N, C-alpha and C positions, 0 to 999 in steps of 0.2 A: 685498238685503231690509234692512229700517231698523229698525233694532233700539235700544231706548231702555232704560238702567238707570238705576233712579231710587234713592236715598236720601231715605227718606220724610220728613217734617217733623219736628222735634223742636227743643226749646229748654229749655236749662236753663243759667242765666248760670252756676252753681259748676263747671260742665262744659265742659273745651275744646272747641274742634271740630276734628277731626282728618279727613282726607281720607279716603274709603271704599275702602280698600284692596281689598275684596271684589270689589268692583266693577271695579275698575282690572286686576284679575288676570281676568276674565271677559271684558272690555276688550280686552286684550291680546291672550287665547285665541282672540279672532276676526280677528286680523289679518292678512292675506294670503289671505282668504276674503272672495268678491264681497258682502261685508255692511257696511254704515252704521251705525255706531255711535256714540251719544252718552252722555254720562254726565252726570248730572242730580242736582247735590247740594242736597236743598231746606234742610238745615241752615245751609249757606253762604248760600244766599238769604235764610233768613229775617236773620242776621245782618248781611248787606250790605244789608238794606231793600228788596231787588228783589221779596221775598214777605211780605206783611203778613198779622200775625197777629190773629184773628177771627173770625166765622161763618162765612165764604167762602174759608176757608183752602185746603179741601178741592176746591174746584170750581177754586178759582186753579189749586192744583198739576195738577188734570185737563185744564184750556184748554191752559196751560203743556207737558204734557206732548205733548199732539193738536196744538200748533203743530208740533212734529216730525215730523208724521205718519208716527208708529212704524207698524211694521204688529207689531212684538211689543213688549210691554213686560214688563221683569226689575224687582224688587222685591229686593231686601237686607233682608228681614224678622227683625225682634228684638224679642223678648217685650215692649218698652214701644211700640215702634211698630206691632204690629201690627193696632189699630184704626182707625189713621188708613191704612194700606194696602187693607185693605176696602173704605175710603169712598171713597177716592180711583179705586180699581179701578170702585166703581159708578159711579163719575162717566165714567170714560170708556166704561164699556160703554153708556152711556144715551146718548153723544154718537157713539160709534163704536163697536157692538155686535161686528164682524167684527177688532178688535183683539186679539190674543191675548195673554193676563196671565200668567206666568211668576211664581210663589216661590220663594225659596232662601233657607238661613240655619237658625239652629239651632229654631225655633222651628216655620217650616215644615216642616221634615225631620221632625218626632216627630210633628205633626199634621197630615201629608201627607191623610189619609185624612177626619178629621172638617172637614179647615175646605175639600175639595172638597163633600164632603155638605149641609155648614152654608151655604157661600159661591160659587154657582152663578155669580159673576163672573170666578172664578178657574179657568183653564184645565188649567194643569198646575204639580206641583211638585218640585223639581229638590231630591235629599235629598244630603244629604252632598256631596263633594266636587264642585265645580261643572264648574270649568274643561273637560275634555271633553265632561262630558252637555250643559250648555247649547250646546257647539256643535255636538255631534252634533241637539241637538232642534232649533233654529234650522234647520239645513240640511235637515232635514225636512220642515220646514214651507216653507221656499223649493221644495221640491221637488213639494211637494204631499204630502205625506203626514202619518199621525200621530203619533202617540207613542210606537205598538207596535213594539217589542222595545229599546227606548232603555235599556238598565240605568240606574238611577239616578232613576227617573222615575215620575210618579206620576202619573194625567189621567181626565178621566172621560170616557168613552164610551158614549152615550146615557146611559140612566139608572144605569148601571155605575161603579165607581171601580174603576181598574185601577190596581195596584201592579204595575209591574215589577220584576225581581230588582233585587238590590243590587249596585251597581258596584264593582268590586272596587278598592282603592287606590293610586294612584300608588306604586310603590314609591321612586323616585328623586325627591325632590321638584327637585332641580335641572333636569329635565326640563322643567318650568315655565318659559316664557318670563320673564325681567326683566318688574315691571310697568311699563307705558309710562305715567309720569305726565302726558305731554301730554292723555289725554281730562281733564284736570283744571284748573284754575286755579292759580296759582305758591301754592306754599306760605307766602310773604310777604302772597299776598292772606287768607289764613287768618288768620295769625298779625296782620295788622290787623284783621280784621273780629272778631276775639276776645280785642281787647287783649289779646295773649299776648308775653310779652317776648323768646319765642324763633320762629324758624320748626320745626315739630315735623312728625317725619315718622314713621312707621311702617314698620319692617322685621320682616317675616315668618320667625322664624328656624326656626320646626318646627311637627308637627301631632302633637295627641295625648297621652295623659294614660294610663300603667299603673293609677294609683289606682282606687279605687273608692266615692268619696266618695258619699254619699248624696244630695245635692245638688247635683252636678258632671254636667252633659250633656256636660262636653268630651269625657270618656274615653270615653261611649257613643257618641256622632257618628263617633270615631275608632276604634271598638271595640280599645279601650284599646291600641294599639298605639302608637308612636310614632318620627316620623321629623322629619331636622332638612334644612336647605338645609347645603350644605358652607359651612366659614369662608370660604373664597377667594371662591364666590359672595356671600355676607353682606357682607364687605370691598368687594366689587367696588361692589355695590349703594348700600354708604354714599357711598362716593366719587363714584358717578354723581349722587346725590341732594344731595351738597353743592355738587361742582362745577356743576351744569347744572339743579338747581330750587329753588336756594338753600335745603335744609334746613340748619338750626344745631344741632340735635340729633335724638335718635333714641328712640321707643319701639321695644323689643325686644320683639314679641308671640310669649312662647311661656311655658308655666305649668312649664316646666319645663328653664328655661335652663339651670339648672348641673346637672343630671341626672348629665350625664356630663361629668364631669372634663376629660378629655382633650379635647372638645371646647371646654369654655370656652377652656382653658387655648390654645388653636390658633388659637380666634376671638381671643384678646386680644393674641397675640403678631403676629399678623397685622394688627391694627389699629397697634400701637405701628408695626412693620418699616415699615408705610405711609402712617406720620407723620399720622394719622388722629384719634391717640387726644388732640388738642386739644375736639374734638369731644363733647359730653355725652351720655351715654345712659340710661335706667331698664330696668330688667328685673323677670323676678318670680321666686322662689326658694324652695325649703323651706330650712326651717332645719337641717335636719339633712343639705344637701347638698355645703356649704362648709364651708370653716374660713378662719384669719386671712391665710396666706399666700395662699388662692385669692383672697381677697378686695382682698389688695394687689394683687397681679395685675390684677384689677378696676379697681381703683381707677387703676393706672398706664394704662391703656388709653382710661378715660375715662369710667368710672362715674360718674355722680350721685346715685345712688337707685336703691332696689330696695324692692322687697313683702315680706313673708314672710305666708304665709297660716298664721295661730296656730288659727284658730278659736274653741277653746275651753280654757278651765283647769282643766274637769271631765273627768275621769277615765271616769266615766261617759257623759259624752258625745263624749267622743271614742273608744269604743268604738262609740256608737249611730250617729256617721256615717262611722265605719269611715276615721278618720284614725289610722292606725300612726306617731305621732312623739310623742317625748319632750320636751315642753315646759320640761323642767328646764334645758336647753341655751339657752333664750331669752337667759336674763340675759346668758349670757358671750357670744351671737352678737352679740346689742343692741352691747354695749361695742366689741367686734371691729368692727362693721361701723363705727360711730362714728368710731371712732378714726382710722381709714381714710380719713374725711371722705367717709364715703355715709352719706348719709341715708335711712335705713330705716321704712318703711311699716309696720306690724303692722297686721293685718286680723284684727278679733275677731267672732265671730256670736255674738249670743245667744237663745234663745226657739224653741228647736227642740221639738219635738211632746212628747218625753217627759220636758223638764228640767224640775226643781224650781226653786224660788229658791235651794238649796243651790248647784246646778250654774251657778245665774247669776251668784254672788257669785262665783263660785271664779273666773270669767272676769273680771269685773272689777277682782279682786286682781290678776290676773295681768297687766292693762291698769293698773293702780297701779304697780306691781312693774317692770315696762318703763318708765314713767317715771321712776321711783326711777333707774332703772340709767342711764339716757344719755338723747341726743337724738335722739329718733323720733317718727313721726307716726303717732299711733291714729286707726282707723279701725274703727267699731262699728257691724253694721248686724244687721237682723232676715233670718231664711231667707229667700231668692227661693225660691217652689216653678214652680222650671221644667221645662218637658212634657219627656220620654223620662227623668227621672230619678226614682229609687226615691222619693223622696220625694213628688215628681206622685203615681205611681200608689199608694202604700201609703198617705197622707195626702188624696188629693185629694177626699174626698167630705167631709172637715172644714173645708175653704177659706172663710172671713170674710172679709168687708171691713168693717174696722174702723179700720185707720189707714194712710194712703198714706206707703209707705215710700221710702228712696229710690230705690231703681231701678222705684218706680213714678211716677215726676215725670218731666217732660220735656213732656207734652200739654196746658198749661197755656194754651191759646192764646185762651180766651177773658174776657179781663178779668182774668189769674189764674186762672182757675178752667177746668176741662176741658169742652170741649162737651157739651151735652145729648147728642146723637148718639155719641158715646165712652164717654158713662155707659151707656146704653143697651144698646150691644153688651156693654158690659164684664160689665153685670150678667145679662145673657141668657146669659152660658155662662161661668162658674168654671174650666171645665177649659182651654178654649182662650187665656184669658186670664187665667191662673192667675197670672201674677205681677204682680197688680193685688192679690190678695188677701191675707190672711195665715193663718197655723195657729197656731190657740191651743196653748198651753203651759200645763201644769199652776201655772208657779211662781208669773208675773207676769200680769195683764190686757196684752191687746195695747196700751193706748194709752199707759202704763206701761215697759213694753219699747221702745216709739218713741220717749218722750221720753228714754229711757237711751240708747240709737241717738244721737239728734242731740245730747244736750248733754253725756254723760258725758266724751266724748274732753277737753272744757276740762277738766275737774280733773285727767283724766291728763297734760296737759301744763302746769297751771298750779299744782296744789295735790296731786300724788300724795303728798307724805312725809304732810302735814298730815290729807289724807282718808284714809287708811289707818291712822294712828294714832289718828285719832277714833274712828275704828269700833271699833278695839280696844280703847281704854279704855272705851267703853261698851257695849262688847259688843252693837252695834247695827249688823245687817246692813246689807251696803253699800249694795243697793239702796233698802235702805229708809232708808237716811240722805240720799242721792241724790233720790229723791223727794221728802222732809220737806224736804229745802233747797230745792229748784225750788217746792212751795208756798208754804215761806217767803217766797221773792224775788218770788213772785207778789202776796202780799199786804202784802210793805213798801213794794212798787212802786207798789204798786195800778192792778194791771195786771188786764185782762179774761181774757188768756189766758197760760199756761207760756211763757214765752220765758227764754232765757240768752244774755248776750254775756259776752265778754273781759272787759269793762268794766264789767257786772254782779257779775262774781267780783271783779277786783282793790278794789273801793269796797264791796261788802256781806259776802263771804265773812266776813272777818272779825266781823262784826258777828252773823249767824250763829249762827258759834262760840261768840262770848261768850255770846249769850242763849241756847247750849244748856247751857253750863258753869255758866249763874246754876241754867238746871232743874234738872242734873244732878247739880251740885256740881262743885265745883275737880277737876280731875283728877290723878290719883296719878302720872298719867307729868308731871312740872312741867315737863320739855322742851318738852312741846307746843305751848304758845303763842310759846315761841321757834322750833320749825320752823317753825312759821303765818308768825312776823314773817320768818325766813329765807325763804321763798317769796314773801311779799312784796316784799321790797326787790329778789329777782331779777327780776319783772316789772315795779319801776319804773324798773329800770336799764335793762330791755332797751325799754320805751317809748321812755326819754331818749334812747338810744344814738345818737350822728351818728357821723358819719363819720372811723376813726382819720386820722391826721396822722405824716406822717414823722417821725423824731426825730434830731437829732444834734446833738452837743454838742464843743467843742473843750475839752478836760481842761488846755490850758496858760491857758484863759481862763474857766474854770470860775466863781471868785469872782465874774465880773460878769454871771453868766447869771442872768435873771432868770425862775425856774421858774415855770410856771401848772400848778395841777392839775387833770389833768382833770374837766370840770364835769359830765360825764355817769357818773364813776365815785363808787361810794356806798361808804360806810367807816360800820360798824356797830358797836356794842359790843353781845355775847350775854353770856349770864349762865350758858350751858353751853359745852363744848365742840363746838360743832356740826359741825366735819368731822369728830371721831370718831363722832358720833350716823350721821350723815351716810353714811358709812361703813360702820357696823355696818348700815344700813336697805340699801344696796344688795348687802350680801352674805348678805340675808334674817333679819339679827339685830333685833331689835323689842322690845330691852332695855324693862322698866318703870321703872327708876329710871338715874339718873346722877348724881355729883357735880356740885353747882356749881363751874365753874370759868369767869372771866370770859376771853371769847376777842374780838380786834376780826378783824373781815373787811370786805377792800374787795372790790366787785362790779363786773366791768366787764364790757360786752358787746362783741363785735364779729363781726358778721355774724349768722349764725346762732346762735353759741357763745359763752357764757355762762363767764368764767372767774371764780372767787372764791379770794382769797388771804387767808392767817393774815399778820396783820404784828404786827409788837411796836411798843410805844406811841411809840419815837421817830418812826419811818413814817408814823403817826397823827398826832401833832404837825406833824412837817413838812408834810406834802401839807397840813393846814388853814393854816398859814403860806404856801404856793402860790400869791401872788394876783396874778402877773405883772406885779407893782409893785416887790416887795421884791428883791435879789441875792442870789445864793444865800449871800454872806460875812455877810450881815445875820442870815438867816434863821438859819444854823447860828451865830452870836452867840449870838440869842436860846435855840438848842438847847442850848448849852455848857451852861448853867448848870443846865437839869434833868438832860441824859444823859450830859455830858461826864466826870463820875466824878471818880477822881486823874488821867485824861488832861491832858497839855498842851494848849491852845488848837489850836495847829497840825497835833497830829498828830489830834487828833479832825475836824479840817477834813478831813485825810491818808485816815483812814478812813470817811469819808462820801460818797467820790469814786466810788469804784465802785456803792456803793450809789445814789447819784443816777444813775447813767448804767445802770445795769437798769432803774429806777424808770420813765426815758425812753423805753428799747428795748420796756417794756411798755405803753408808751403813757399812763401814769399821770401823768406830765406833761410839759409840752412848751415852746415858745416864746411 
């Protein structure tokens, strides 16, 4: 029997493309059986130009599938790609009606009966864990049998929809065969087609979640049970994918990666023992399931980045979504993570159906404070209403279409717009295509929530300190203040629609703040403009940062050395002690006033890290004189008259030697 496993078309430039692991698992499970299996990744085909976007896309997909002459076509069905799967299936049935079409995945598992009733082109749905179920299903087809008695399958029997009983979950995931990636092109082809810096492979670490969050289908699909592959199996898979399939880094797929400390420690130690810790990897974690020592071990094992699901800063919302987590540990955890050299991504959700403006503002405040605390990557999104979740069950009748949120994008195949046929399907059935819909909330209109989700991360990354101080100073709602800034920028830049870029912020946010101060009066927090200037200098140095150069100086020939100040570093004098003010803000202390105190700071960017040093007037004057043409002896003679005091000239030179060497080691001067 010939089987075609299909990853449906999807294109969103900001999302990198990864090989479809679920289909690879199914194909691997069928090896050794009398079946011919082909895996077709239409996402990759679009990226490589083998499949053209346009109104004929779905017909082209159907033709390409039928070129394989399959007896069974299996689709990996997720919420966003559900409309195109239906239409490609219709194209297949029109051309070859006896082809059996089977769906699997979260969306299909929870909408099995509704999908079969609504779309007669679909023959069967494999619910939940598919490796064993799908193998039994295609074997039955080959033997001339139907789906009767195969656990985990829903199918059409005449005019009736039959839902067989649930299949038991496989208790030991290691019993599944290791995914065979020979069914797909090499990882390097994915890398090149998507313009990625490295070849990325997904490794499935485990399945399941014990929690009961109102928006999550993962825990329901796996019946609130958790299972993991063994650390030995995972490390063996990493080794194989790196050595034989060109994988250069890994996405470890499992929301509960750090839930079991022993598991994480065992995995990390095995990675180190097998000398694979030069390969970077990314994972997902809760804030409350790790600490600094575990983070250090993870970093040693190669962890480069991790995602924390924060969700909300509102205690009321956290109770509503049933997320039992203390967000107060966010600040220390972000610092601990960044201190280990791991980049934290912080995920926030706004616009749950019971949220007031105050709840949304509390989440945005938490996001800003996380930006103040450390080097993190903020992600803000609206709730996605997934089938099977309590959000879908309890609030499905409230669904409206107001804004295409981030997780409703990817089907813009008709000149940047969705095909009319997709829109017709989506509009016809909100409950089946719920991920394309929104839930109203009393706090803010959906359109404003969507603007905040799109653009507020820029403020968290660029201006968290001054934006939060601005809100406190004028007792302004953070969400309201942000919408005012967006509308101001639209008018000031004479744009037809609201958009915002990092460049817009850098060039114009100061002007917005200046106008606000004229309108509302000079701030009592006299340090606010200085904090804003501090953040602007930080952006400026990041924009101009270049490659660091190694520094070496022979102390015996130091006087002949002609130092050149780092042209990318910026020296600024402030009217307040900014390091003290910022430390207070990191600790959650937002004082209304500080004594004026001149402070000289130097800003230096190296890679993703911003370093800010407080320097004394001598260092400032020294750096201003380092032009790469004047030797050190002449520079120090110039400075001696201003900074030598009662010292002898030779003693002054000697006292400067170590300081000059230190500046060089920090990259602030070079040759």
